[in-house]
VEXROTOR-648934 format. One record per residue: residue number from 1; x, y, z of N, C-alpha, C, O in turn. Coordinates in nm, 3 decimals, always signed. Layout:
// VEXROTOR-648934
<r NUM, <X, Y, Z>, <X, Y, Z>, <X, Y, Z>, <X, Y, Z>>
...
//
This chain:
// VEXROTOR-648934
<r 1, <-5.574, +0.256, +0.652>, <-5.681, +0.194, +0.725>, <-5.621, +0.090, +0.820>, <-5.539, +0.009, +0.779>>
<r 2, <-5.661, +0.093, +0.947>, <-5.611, -0.006, +1.042>, <-5.725, -0.098, +1.081>, <-5.843, -0.061, +1.076>>
<r 3, <-5.688, -0.218, +1.121>, <-5.789, -0.315, +1.163>, <-5.778, -0.336, +1.314>, <-5.675, -0.306, +1.375>>
<r 4, <-5.884, -0.388, +1.372>, <-5.884, -0.410, +1.517>, <-5.791, -0.527, +1.551>, <-5.755, -0.607, +1.465>>
<r 5, <-5.753, -0.535, +1.677>, <-5.668, -0.644, +1.724>, <-5.739, -0.778, +1.703>, <-5.676, -0.877, +1.664>>
<r 6, <-5.870, -0.781, +1.728>, <-5.946, -0.905, +1.710>, <-5.942, -0.950, +1.564>, <-5.921, -1.068, +1.536>>
<r 7, <-5.961, -0.857, +1.470>, <-5.955, -0.890, +1.328>, <-5.815, -0.940, +1.291>, <-5.800, -1.033, +1.211>>
<r 8, <-5.714, -0.877, +1.347>, <-5.577, -0.918, +1.322>, <-5.553, -1.060, +1.374>, <-5.485, -1.140, +1.309>>
<r 9, <-5.609, -1.093, +1.491>, <-5.596, -1.227, +1.547>, <-5.659, -1.331, +1.456>, <-5.603, -1.438, +1.434>>
<r 10, <-5.777, -1.298, +1.402>, <-5.846, -1.391, +1.312>, <-5.766, -1.410, +1.183>, <-5.754, -1.523, +1.135>>
<r 11, <-5.711, -1.304, +1.129>, <-5.627, -1.316, +1.009>, <-5.505, -1.403, +1.036>, <-5.466, -1.483, +0.952>>
<r 12, <-5.445, -1.387, +1.154>, <-5.330, -1.471, +1.188>, <-5.367, -1.618, +1.189>, <-5.290, -1.701, +1.139>>
<r 13, <-5.484, -1.652, +1.244>, <-5.528, -1.791, +1.248>, <-5.556, -1.843, +1.107>, <-5.524, -1.957, +1.075>>
<r 14, <-5.616, -1.759, +1.023>, <-5.646, -1.802, +0.886>, <-5.519, -1.833, +0.808>, <-5.512, -1.932, +0.735>>
<r 15, <-5.420, -1.747, +0.823>, <-5.297, -1.765, +0.746>, <-5.199, -1.861, +0.810>, <-5.112, -1.915, +0.741>>
<r 16, <-5.211, -1.884, +0.941>, <-5.124, -1.981, +1.008>, <-5.202, -2.049, +1.119>, <-5.194, -2.005, +1.234>>
<r 17, <-5.276, -2.154, +1.088>, <-5.361, -2.219, +1.187>, <-5.282, -2.288, +1.298>, <-5.342, -2.331, +1.397>>
<r 18, <-5.151, -2.300, +1.284>, <-5.071, -2.360, +1.391>, <-5.042, -2.264, +1.504>, <-4.993, -2.305, +1.609>>
<r 19, <-5.071, -2.135, +1.485>, <-5.049, -2.037, +1.590>, <-5.163, -2.040, +1.690>, <-5.277, -2.068, +1.653>>
<r 20, <-5.133, -2.012, +1.818>, <-5.242, -2.000, +1.914>, <-5.326, -1.878, +1.882>, <-5.278, -1.781, +1.825>>
<r 21, <-5.454, -1.884, +1.919>, <-5.545, -1.774, +1.891>, <-5.538, -1.671, +2.003>, <-5.527, -1.707, +2.120>>
<r 22, <-5.544, -1.543, +1.968>, <-5.552, -1.436, +2.068>, <-5.447, -1.331, +2.046>, <-5.349, -1.353, +1.975>>
<r 23, <-5.468, -1.217, +2.108>, <-5.378, -1.104, +2.087>, <-5.237, -1.132, +2.140>, <-5.140, -1.077, +2.089>>
<r 24, <-5.228, -1.218, +2.242>, <-5.094, -1.249, +2.291>, <-5.014, -1.327, +2.189>, <-4.891, -1.333, +2.199>>
<r 25, <-5.080, -1.387, +2.091>, <-5.011, -1.465, +1.988>, <-4.964, -1.379, +1.873>, <-4.885, -1.425, +1.791>>
<r 26, <-5.009, -1.255, +1.865>, <-4.973, -1.176, +1.749>, <-4.852, -1.086, +1.773>, <-4.823, -0.999, +1.691>>
<r 27, <-4.784, -1.105, +1.882>, <-4.658, -1.033, +1.905>, <-4.556, -1.088, +1.807>, <-4.576, -1.193, +1.747>>
<r 28, <-4.446, -1.016, +1.791>, <-4.341, -1.071, +1.709>, <-4.205, -1.033, +1.765>, <-4.194, -0.955, +1.860>>
<r 29, <-4.103, -1.089, +1.703>, <-3.967, -1.069, +1.751>, <-3.926, -0.922, +1.753>, <-3.839, -0.884, +1.831>>
<r 30, <-3.985, -0.839, +1.669>, <-3.942, -0.700, +1.661>, <-3.980, -0.621, +1.786>, <-3.937, -0.507, +1.803>>
<r 31, <-4.062, -0.681, +1.873>, <-4.097, -0.610, +1.995>, <-3.983, -0.608, +2.094>, <-3.988, -0.537, +2.195>>
<r 32, <-3.880, -0.686, +2.067>, <-3.763, -0.689, +2.152>, <-3.649, -0.619, +2.080>, <-3.634, -0.635, +1.959>>
<r 33, <-3.572, -0.544, +2.151>, <-3.465, -0.469, +2.086>, <-3.329, -0.519, +2.131>, <-3.312, -0.569, +2.242>>
<r 34, <-3.231, -0.503, +2.042>, <-3.094, -0.526, +2.081>, <-3.053, -0.406, +2.166>, <-3.035, -0.296, +2.114>>
<r 35, <-3.038, -0.427, +2.294>, <-2.996, -0.318, +2.382>, <-2.889, -0.370, +2.474>, <-2.917, -0.420, +2.583>>
<r 36, <-2.768, -0.359, +2.430>, <-2.657, -0.408, +2.510>, <-2.578, -0.290, +2.568>, <-2.459, -0.303, +2.596>>
<r 37, <-2.644, -0.177, +2.585>, <-2.578, -0.063, +2.646>, <-2.512, +0.026, +2.543>, <-2.541, +0.018, +2.424>>
<r 38, <-2.424, +0.111, +2.589>, <-2.352, +0.204, +2.504>, <-2.252, +0.129, +2.416>, <-2.173, +0.049, +2.466>>
<r 39, <-2.258, +0.156, +2.287>, <-2.171, +0.086, +2.193>, <-2.032, +0.148, +2.191>, <-2.016, +0.270, +2.177>>
<r 40, <-1.932, +0.062, +2.205>, <-1.793, +0.105, +2.202>, <-1.729, +0.063, +2.070>, <-1.792, -0.003, +1.988>>
<r 41, <-1.605, +0.100, +2.051>, <-1.532, +0.057, +1.932>, <-1.517, -0.095, +1.932>, <-1.522, -0.158, +1.826>>
<r 42, <-1.498, -0.154, +2.050>, <-1.489, -0.300, +2.060>, <-1.621, -0.364, +2.016>, <-1.621, -0.467, +1.948>>
<r 43, <-1.733, -0.302, +2.055>, <-1.864, -0.354, +2.014>, <-1.879, -0.351, +1.862>, <-1.927, -0.447, +1.802>>
<r 44, <-1.837, -0.242, +1.802>, <-1.849, -0.230, +1.656>, <-1.761, -0.334, +1.586>, <-1.801, -0.394, +1.486>>
<r 45, <-1.642, -0.355, +1.640>, <-1.553, -0.457, +1.583>, <-1.613, -0.596, +1.600>, <-1.609, -0.677, +1.508>>
<r 46, <-1.669, -0.623, +1.718>, <-1.732, -0.752, +1.744>, <-1.850, -0.775, +1.650>, <-1.870, -0.885, +1.600>>
<r 47, <-1.930, -0.670, +1.626>, <-2.042, -0.681, +1.533>, <-1.994, -0.719, +1.393>, <-2.053, -0.805, +1.327>>
<r 48, <-1.885, -0.654, +1.349>, <-1.830, -0.686, +1.216>, <-1.785, -0.832, +1.212>, <-1.807, -0.901, +1.112>>
<r 49, <-1.723, -0.878, +1.319>, <-1.680, -1.018, +1.325>, <-1.800, -1.113, +1.327>, <-1.795, -1.221, +1.269>>
<r 50, <-1.906, -1.072, +1.394>, <-2.027, -1.156, +1.395>, <-2.086, -1.166, +1.254>, <-2.125, -1.275, +1.211>>
<r 51, <-2.093, -1.056, +1.184>, <-2.145, -1.057, +1.047>, <-2.059, -1.149, +0.961>, <-2.110, -1.228, +0.881>>
<r 52, <-1.929, -1.136, +0.978>, <-1.835, -1.223, +0.905>, <-1.860, -1.370, +0.941>, <-1.859, -1.457, +0.853>>
<r 53, <-1.883, -1.397, +1.069>, <-1.909, -1.534, +1.114>, <-2.036, -1.590, +1.054>, <-2.040, -1.707, +1.015>>
<r 54, <-2.139, -1.509, +1.045>, <-2.266, -1.552, +0.985>, <-2.244, -1.581, +0.837>, <-2.293, -1.682, +0.786>>
<r 55, <-2.171, -1.495, +0.769>, <-2.145, -1.516, +0.626>, <-2.067, -1.646, +0.604>, <-2.097, -1.721, +0.511>>
<r 56, <-1.969, -1.672, +0.690>, <-1.893, -1.797, +0.679>, <-1.985, -1.917, +0.700>, <-1.979, -2.015, +0.625>>
<r 57, <-2.070, -1.909, +0.802>, <-2.161, -2.020, +0.832>, <-2.257, -2.045, +0.716>, <-2.283, -2.159, +0.679>>
<r 58, <-2.310, -1.937, +0.658>, <-2.402, -1.951, +0.545>, <-2.334, -2.011, +0.423>, <-2.400, -2.071, +0.338>>
<r 59, <-2.203, -1.995, +0.414>, <-2.126, -2.052, +0.303>, <-2.074, -2.191, +0.336>, <-2.002, -2.252, +0.257>>
<r 60, <-2.109, -2.242, +0.454>, <-2.066, -2.376, +0.493>, <-1.927, -2.383, +0.550>, <-1.874, -2.493, +0.571>>
<r 61, <-1.865, -2.269, +0.576>, <-1.729, -2.266, +0.632>, <-1.740, -2.250, +0.784>, <-1.718, -2.142, +0.839>>
<r 62, <-1.773, -2.360, +0.850>, <-1.802, -2.354, +0.994>, <-1.678, -2.326, +1.079>, <-1.688, -2.259, +1.181>>
<r 63, <-1.561, -2.375, +1.038>, <-1.439, -2.347, +1.115>, <-1.408, -2.198, +1.115>, <-1.374, -2.141, +1.219>>
<r 64, <-1.420, -2.135, +0.998>, <-1.397, -1.991, +0.989>, <-1.504, -1.915, +1.067>, <-1.474, -1.814, +1.131>>
<r 65, <-1.627, -1.964, +1.061>, <-1.736, -1.902, +1.136>, <-1.706, -1.905, +1.285>, <-1.720, -1.805, +1.355>>
<r 66, <-1.667, -2.022, +1.333>, <-1.634, -2.037, +1.475>, <-1.520, -1.944, +1.515>, <-1.523, -1.885, +1.623>>
<r 67, <-1.421, -1.931, +1.430>, <-1.308, -1.842, +1.459>, <-1.354, -1.696, +1.469>, <-1.310, -1.623, +1.557>>
<r 68, <-1.441, -1.655, +1.378>, <-1.491, -1.517, +1.382>, <-1.569, -1.489, +1.510>, <-1.550, -1.386, +1.574>>
<r 69, <-1.659, -1.583, +1.546>, <-1.739, -1.562, +1.668>, <-1.651, -1.565, +1.793>, <-1.673, -1.488, +1.887>>
<r 70, <-1.552, -1.654, +1.794>, <-1.462, -1.661, +1.910>, <-1.380, -1.533, +1.922>, <-1.357, -1.484, +2.033>>
<r 71, <-1.336, -1.479, +1.809>, <-1.262, -1.353, +1.811>, <-1.351, -1.240, +1.862>, <-1.306, -1.153, +1.937>>
<r 72, <-1.477, -1.240, +1.822>, <-1.571, -1.138, +1.869>, <-1.588, -1.147, +2.021>, <-1.599, -1.045, +2.088>>
<r 73, <-1.591, -1.267, +2.074>, <-1.605, -1.286, +2.218>, <-1.482, -1.236, +2.292>, <-1.495, -1.178, +2.399>>
<r 74, <-1.364, -1.258, +2.236>, <-1.240, -1.209, +2.299>, <-1.242, -1.056, +2.305>, <-1.203, -0.996, +2.404>>
<r 75, <-1.289, -0.995, +2.196>, <-1.291, -0.848, +2.188>, <-1.401, -0.788, +2.275>, <-1.380, -0.686, +2.340>>
<r 76, <-1.519, -0.851, +2.276>, <-1.634, -0.796, +2.350>, <-1.705, -0.908, +2.427>, <-1.813, -0.952, +2.388>>
<r 77, <-1.644, -0.955, +2.535>, <-1.701, -1.070, +2.608>, <-1.835, -1.041, +2.676>, <-1.899, -1.132, +2.727>>
<r 78, <-1.877, -0.917, +2.677>, <-2.004, -0.878, +2.739>, <-2.122, -0.885, +2.640>, <-2.237, -0.867, +2.681>>
<r 79, <-2.095, -0.910, +2.512>, <-2.201, -0.911, +2.410>, <-2.267, -1.049, +2.403>, <-2.205, -1.146, +2.361>>
<r 80, <-2.392, -1.055, +2.444>, <-2.466, -1.180, +2.445>, <-2.480, -1.239, +2.305>, <-2.476, -1.361, +2.289>>
<r 81, <-2.495, -1.154, +2.205>, <-2.516, -1.204, +2.069>, <-2.397, -1.285, +2.018>, <-2.414, -1.377, +1.938>>
<r 82, <-2.276, -1.251, +2.062>, <-2.158, -1.328, +2.020>, <-2.170, -1.473, +2.064>, <-2.140, -1.565, +1.988>>
<r 83, <-2.212, -1.493, +2.188>, <-2.228, -1.629, +2.242>, <-2.343, -1.702, +2.174>, <-2.331, -1.821, +2.143>>
<r 84, <-2.452, -1.632, +2.151>, <-2.567, -1.694, +2.085>, <-2.529, -1.740, +1.945>, <-2.564, -1.851, +1.904>>
<r 85, <-2.458, -1.656, +1.870>, <-2.417, -1.691, +1.734>, <-2.315, -1.805, +1.734>, <-2.323, -1.896, +1.651>>
<r 86, <-2.220, -1.800, +1.827>, <-2.121, -1.908, +1.832>, <-2.189, -2.040, +1.869>, <-2.150, -2.146, +1.819>>
<r 87, <-2.291, -2.033, +1.956>, <-2.363, -2.155, +1.994>, <-2.423, -2.223, +1.872>, <-2.421, -2.346, +1.861>>
<r 88, <-2.477, -2.145, +1.781>, <-2.536, -2.203, +1.659>, <-2.430, -2.277, +1.579>, <-2.454, -2.388, +1.531>>
<r 89, <-2.313, -2.217, +1.565>, <-2.206, -2.282, +1.490>, <-2.157, -2.407, +1.563>, <-2.135, -2.511, +1.500>>
<r 90, <-2.142, -2.398, +1.694>, <-2.100, -2.516, +1.771>, <-2.200, -2.630, +1.754>, <-2.160, -2.746, +1.737>>
<r 91, <-2.327, -2.597, +1.758>, <-2.430, -2.700, +1.740>, <-2.421, -2.763, +1.602>, <-2.432, -2.884, +1.587>>
<r 92, <-2.400, -2.680, +1.501>, <-2.386, -2.732, +1.365>, <-2.265, -2.822, +1.350>, <-2.264, -2.914, +1.268>>
<r 93, <-2.162, -2.797, +1.430>, <-2.042, -2.881, +1.427>, <-2.056, -3.004, +1.515>, <-1.967, -3.089, +1.518>>
<r 94, <-2.166, -3.015, +1.587>, <-2.189, -3.132, +1.671>, <-2.147, -3.116, +1.815>, <-2.158, -3.210, +1.894>>
<r 95, <-2.098, -2.999, +1.853>, <-2.058, -2.973, +1.991>, <-2.177, -2.916, +2.068>, <-2.184, -2.797, +2.095>>
<r 96, <-2.270, -3.005, +2.103>, <-2.393, -2.962, +2.169>, <-2.365, -2.910, +2.310>, <-2.428, -2.813, +2.353>>
<r 97, <-2.272, -2.972, +2.381>, <-2.239, -2.924, +2.516>, <-2.180, -2.784, +2.512>, <-2.215, -2.698, +2.593>>
<r 98, <-2.092, -2.760, +2.417>, <-2.035, -2.626, +2.400>, <-2.143, -2.525, +2.364>, <-2.141, -2.412, +2.411>>
<r 99, <-2.237, -2.567, +2.279>, <-2.347, -2.480, +2.240>, <-2.432, -2.445, +2.363>, <-2.469, -2.329, +2.382>>
<r 100, <-2.462, -2.545, +2.445>, <-2.542, -2.518, +2.565>, <-2.472, -2.421, +2.660>, <-2.536, -2.334, +2.719>>
<r 101, <-2.341, -2.436, +2.674>, <-2.266, -2.343, +2.759>, <-2.274, -2.201, +2.705>, <-2.294, -2.106, +2.782>>
<r 102, <-2.260, -2.185, +2.575>, <-2.267, -2.052, +2.515>, <-2.409, -1.995, +2.525>, <-2.426, -1.875, +2.547>>
<r 103, <-2.510, -2.079, +2.510>, <-2.648, -2.031, +2.522>, <-2.678, -1.987, +2.665>, <-2.744, -1.885, +2.686>>
<r 104, <-2.629, -2.063, +2.762>, <-2.645, -2.023, +2.902>, <-2.581, -1.887, +2.926>, <-2.638, -1.801, +2.994>>
<r 105, <-2.464, -1.868, +2.870>, <-2.392, -1.740, +2.887>, <-2.466, -1.626, +2.816>, <-2.475, -1.515, +2.869>>
<r 106, <-2.519, -1.652, +2.698>, <-2.594, -1.549, +2.625>, <-2.717, -1.507, +2.704>, <-2.747, -1.388, +2.715>>
<r 107, <-2.786, -1.604, +2.761>, <-2.906, -1.573, +2.840>, <-2.868, -1.495, +2.964>, <-2.936, -1.399, +3.002>>
<r 108, <-2.760, -1.536, +3.028>, <-2.713, -1.465, +3.148>, <-2.674, -1.321, +3.116>, <-2.715, -1.228, +3.185>>
<r 109, <-2.595, -1.302, +3.011>, <-2.550, -1.167, +2.975>, <-2.665, -1.076, +2.932>, <-2.662, -0.956, +2.956>>
<r 110, <-2.765, -1.134, +2.869>, <-2.877, -1.054, +2.819>, <-2.976, -1.020, +2.930>, <-3.066, -0.939, +2.910>>
<r 111, <-2.960, -1.082, +3.044>, <-3.056, -1.061, +3.151>, <-3.188, -1.133, +3.123>, <-3.286, -1.112, +3.194>>
<r 112, <-3.189, -1.216, +3.021>, <-3.309, -1.292, +2.988>, <-3.423, -1.207, +2.935>, <-3.538, -1.252, +2.938>>
<r 113, <-3.395, -1.085, +2.887>, <-3.503, -0.995, +2.848>, <-3.473, -0.918, +2.720>, <-3.503, -0.799, +2.713>>
<r 114, <-3.417, -0.981, +2.621>, <-3.387, -0.911, +2.496>, <-3.410, -1.004, +2.379>, <-3.443, -1.121, +2.396>>
<r 115, <-3.393, -0.951, +2.260>, <-3.405, -1.032, +2.140>, <-3.305, -1.147, +2.145>, <-3.338, -1.260, +2.108>>
<r 116, <-3.184, -1.119, +2.188>, <-3.083, -1.224, +2.198>, <-3.128, -1.331, +2.297>, <-3.111, -1.450, +2.270>>
<r 117, <-3.184, -1.291, +2.410>, <-3.234, -1.389, +2.508>, <-3.342, -1.476, +2.446>, <-3.343, -1.597, +2.464>>
<r 118, <-3.433, -1.414, +2.373>, <-3.540, -1.487, +2.307>, <-3.485, -1.589, +2.209>, <-3.530, -1.704, +2.205>>
<r 119, <-3.387, -1.548, +2.130>, <-3.326, -1.639, +2.034>, <-3.249, -1.751, +2.104>, <-3.258, -1.867, +2.063>>
<r 120, <-3.175, -1.717, +2.208>, <-3.097, -1.817, +2.281>, <-3.189, -1.918, +2.351>, <-3.162, -2.038, +2.351>>
<r 121, <-3.297, -1.869, +2.411>, <-3.392, -1.959, +2.477>, <-3.456, -2.054, +2.376>, <-3.476, -2.172, +2.405>>
<r 122, <-3.489, -2.003, +2.259>, <-3.548, -2.087, +2.155>, <-3.448, -2.190, +2.107>, <-3.482, -2.307, +2.092>>
<r 123, <-3.326, -2.148, +2.085>, <-3.222, -2.240, +2.039>, <-3.196, -2.348, +2.145>, <-3.180, -2.466, +2.112>>
<r 124, <-3.191, -2.308, +2.272>, <-3.170, -2.405, +2.379>, <-3.291, -2.499, +2.391>, <-3.275, -2.618, +2.416>>
<r 125, <-3.411, -2.444, +2.372>, <-3.531, -2.526, +2.374>, <-3.528, -2.633, +2.266>, <-3.570, -2.747, +2.289>>
<r 126, <-3.478, -2.598, +2.148>, <-3.466, -2.695, +2.039>, <-3.368, -2.807, +2.076>, <-3.392, -2.923, +2.045>>
<r 127, <-3.259, -2.769, +2.141>, <-3.163, -2.872, +2.184>, <-3.228, -2.965, +2.285>, <-3.210, -3.087, +2.278>>
<r 128, <-3.304, -2.908, +2.379>, <-3.373, -2.993, +2.477>, <-3.471, -3.086, +2.407>, <-3.483, -3.203, +2.445>>
<r 129, <-3.539, -3.037, +2.304>, <-3.632, -3.123, +2.230>, <-3.558, -3.239, +2.163>, <-3.604, -3.353, +2.167>>
<r 130, <-3.443, -3.210, +2.104>, <-3.364, -3.315, +2.040>, <-3.317, -3.419, +2.140>, <-3.295, -3.535, +2.105>>
<r 131, <-3.302, -3.377, +2.264>, <-3.259, -3.469, +2.371>, <-3.379, -3.531, +2.445>, <-3.361, -3.599, +2.545>>
<r 132, <-3.497, -3.506, +2.395>, <-3.622, -3.557, +2.456>, <-3.641, -3.507, +2.599>, <-3.699, -3.577, +2.682>>
<r 133, <-3.594, -3.388, +2.627>, <-3.613, -3.322, +2.757>, <-3.730, -3.226, +2.743>, <-3.713, -3.104, +2.737>>
<r 134, <-3.851, -3.283, +2.740>, <-3.972, -3.205, +2.711>, <-3.995, -3.092, +2.811>, <-4.032, -2.982, +2.771>>
<r 135, <-3.974, -3.117, +2.939>, <-4.001, -3.015, +3.040>, <-3.906, -2.896, +3.025>, <-3.948, -2.781, +3.029>>
<r 136, <-3.777, -2.926, +3.007>, <-3.680, -2.817, +2.988>, <-3.708, -2.741, +2.859>, <-3.699, -2.618, +2.855>>
<r 137, <-3.744, -2.814, +2.755>, <-3.775, -2.750, +2.626>, <-3.895, -2.658, +2.642>, <-3.892, -2.543, +2.597>>
<r 138, <-3.999, -2.708, +2.704>, <-4.120, -2.628, +2.721>, <-4.092, -2.502, +2.803>, <-4.140, -2.394, +2.769>>
<r 139, <-4.013, -2.515, +2.910>, <-3.979, -2.399, +2.994>, <-3.911, -2.290, +2.911>, <-3.949, -2.173, +2.917>>
<r 140, <-3.809, -2.329, +2.834>, <-3.736, -2.230, +2.753>, <-3.824, -2.171, +2.644>, <-3.822, -2.050, +2.621>>
<r 141, <-3.901, -2.257, +2.578>, <-3.986, -2.208, +2.469>, <-4.097, -2.117, +2.521>, <-4.134, -2.021, +2.455>>
<r 142, <-4.151, -2.147, +2.639>, <-4.253, -2.059, +2.697>, <-4.195, -1.922, +2.730>, <-4.260, -1.820, +2.709>>
<r 143, <-4.073, -1.919, +2.781>, <-4.008, -1.789, +2.810>, <-3.988, -1.711, +2.680>, <-4.019, -1.592, +2.673>>
<r 144, <-3.937, -1.779, +2.578>, <-3.914, -1.712, +2.449>, <-4.045, -1.666, +2.388>, <-4.054, -1.556, +2.334>>
<r 145, <-4.147, -1.750, +2.395>, <-4.278, -1.714, +2.341>, <-4.335, -1.595, +2.416>, <-4.399, -1.508, +2.357>>
<r 146, <-4.313, -1.591, +2.546>, <-4.358, -1.478, +2.627>, <-4.293, -1.347, +2.588>, <-4.346, -1.239, +2.616>>
<r 147, <-4.177, -1.356, +2.522>, <-4.108, -1.236, +2.473>, <-4.147, -1.205, +2.329>, <-4.092, -1.113, +2.268>>
<r 148, <-4.241, -1.282, +2.275>, <-4.289, -1.253, +2.140>, <-4.227, -1.336, +2.029>, <-4.252, -1.308, +1.912>>
<r 149, <-4.147, -1.435, +2.062>, <-4.081, -1.515, +1.960>, <-4.184, -1.607, +1.894>, <-4.231, -1.703, +1.955>>
<r 150, <-4.218, -1.578, +1.768>, <-4.322, -1.652, +1.697>, <-4.282, -1.797, +1.670>, <-4.367, -1.886, +1.673>>
<r 151, <-4.156, -1.820, +1.643>, <-4.110, -1.957, +1.619>, <-4.130, -2.041, +1.745>, <-4.174, -2.156, +1.736>>
<r 152, <-4.096, -1.986, +1.861>, <-4.117, -2.057, +1.987>, <-4.265, -2.084, +2.010>, <-4.302, -2.191, +2.058>>
<r 153, <-4.350, -1.988, +1.976>, <-4.494, -2.008, +1.991>, <-4.543, -2.122, +1.904>, <-4.623, -2.205, +1.949>>
<r 154, <-4.496, -2.128, +1.782>, <-4.537, -2.236, +1.692>, <-4.493, -2.372, +1.747>, <-4.568, -2.469, +1.743>>
<r 155, <-4.371, -2.377, +1.799>, <-4.323, -2.503, +1.856>, <-4.406, -2.545, +1.975>, <-4.436, -2.663, +1.991>>
<r 156, <-4.444, -2.450, +2.058>, <-4.526, -2.483, +2.175>, <-4.661, -2.539, +2.135>, <-4.711, -2.633, +2.197>>
<r 157, <-4.720, -2.483, +2.032>, <-4.848, -2.534, +1.984>, <-4.831, -2.677, +1.936>, <-4.915, -2.763, +1.964>>
<r 158, <-4.725, -2.702, +1.866>, <-4.702, -2.838, +1.815>, <-4.674, -2.937, +1.928>, <-4.702, -3.056, +1.915>>
<r 159, <-4.618, -2.888, +2.039>, <-4.591, -2.975, +2.154>, <-4.717, -3.004, +2.235>, <-4.721, -3.100, +2.311>>
<r 160, <-4.819, -2.922, +2.217>, <-4.943, -2.937, +2.294>, <-5.048, -3.001, +2.204>, <-5.104, -2.934, +2.118>>
<r 161, <-5.075, -3.129, +2.223>, <-5.169, -3.196, +2.133>, <-5.310, -3.137, +2.139>, <-5.382, -3.138, +2.039>>
<r 162, <-5.351, -3.086, +2.254>, <-5.485, -3.027, +2.265>, <-5.494, -2.896, +2.187>, <-5.592, -2.871, +2.118>>
<r 163, <-5.391, -2.814, +2.199>, <-5.391, -2.688, +2.123>, <-5.385, -2.716, +1.974>, <-5.453, -2.650, +1.895>>
<r 164, <-5.305, -2.814, +1.934>, <-5.296, -2.849, +1.792>, <-5.432, -2.897, +1.741>, <-5.473, -2.863, +1.630>>
<r 165, <-5.501, -2.978, +1.822>, <-5.632, -3.028, +1.782>, <-5.732, -2.913, +1.770>, <-5.809, -2.908, +1.673>>
<r 166, <-5.732, -2.822, +1.866>, <-5.822, -2.706, +1.860>, <-5.794, -2.621, +1.737>, <-5.887, -2.578, +1.668>>
<r 167, <-5.667, -2.597, +1.709>, <-5.632, -2.519, +1.591>, <-5.672, -2.591, +1.464>, <-5.716, -2.527, +1.368>>
<r 168, <-5.658, -2.724, +1.461>, <-5.699, -2.801, +1.344>, <-5.850, -2.791, +1.324>, <-5.896, -2.774, +1.212>>
<r 169, <-5.926, -2.802, +1.434>, <-6.072, -2.792, +1.424>, <-6.113, -2.652, +1.377>, <-6.203, -2.639, +1.294>>
<r 170, <-6.047, -2.549, +1.428>, <-6.077, -2.413, +1.387>, <-6.047, -2.395, +1.238>, <-6.124, -2.331, +1.165>>
<r 171, <-5.938, -2.451, +1.193>, <-5.901, -2.442, +1.053>, <-6.006, -2.511, +0.966>, <-6.043, -2.458, +0.861>>
<r 172, <-6.053, -2.627, +1.009>, <-6.157, -2.698, +0.933>, <-6.286, -2.618, +0.927>, <-6.351, -2.611, +0.822>>
<r 173, <-6.324, -2.557, +1.038>, <-6.446, -2.475, +1.039>, <-6.432, -2.357, +0.945>, <-6.526, -2.322, +0.873>>
<r 174, <-6.315, -2.295, +0.944>, <-6.294, -2.179, +0.856>, <-6.298, -2.223, +0.710>, <-6.349, -2.149, +0.625>>
<r 175, <-6.246, -2.341, +0.679>, <-6.251, -2.391, +0.541>, <-6.396, -2.417, +0.500>, <-6.435, -2.389, +0.387>>
<r 176, <-6.476, -2.473, +0.592>, <-6.617, -2.497, +0.563>, <-6.691, -2.366, +0.540>, <-6.776, -2.357, +0.451>>
<r 177, <-6.659, -2.266, +0.619>, <-6.724, -2.135, +0.601>, <-6.690, -2.074, +0.465>, <-6.775, -2.013, +0.401>>
<r 178, <-6.568, -2.091, +0.422>, <-6.526, -2.037, +0.294>, <-6.597, -2.107, +0.178>, <-6.616, -2.047, +0.072>>
<r 179, <-6.636, -2.233, +0.196>, <-6.702, -2.308, +0.091>, <-6.851, -2.281, +0.083>, <-6.916, -2.315, -0.016>>
<r 180, <-6.906, -2.220, +0.188>, <-7.050, -2.186, +0.189>, <-7.077, -2.073, +0.093>, <-6.997, -1.980, +0.080>>
<r 181, <-7.194, -2.078, +0.022>, <-7.226, -1.972, -0.075>, <-7.266, -1.843, -0.007>, <-7.296, -1.744, -0.074>>
//
């Protein structure tokens, strides 16, 4: 059994009142695909190094993580995901300028229209927020949200006090409706 888009939108608001209302809000990251062209042996090796880098980062071994991502970039400098992943590690190590450079490169290599671009724009938007650069943050987050990035959409709602207020009022109305006999 499938439900209408409108019903799906209402369910999204009920379960996450911080999301904007409407069908444009119910997109998700899976609508974007990793499409970096024909995969070569270098690409496969770089992917393995990226996986290794993520595993190192998750284990708190940031130096090893950075080495894995840097090696992946040497092997496949055309892969946007390598730069996006390395940017995360650089940011965790406190090298925000290096992270911004890698995010710029990831966005450039991806053509600004892929899952990697969406992730890089969101990550860069977060850095702008930390630096109190609201306009730059909003620009990046709006682009990422336009590609279906739900995390970017949530951040945008939180940055917009009017949208947050409307969502809060809608949530209160829905709670009142649920309490009615």
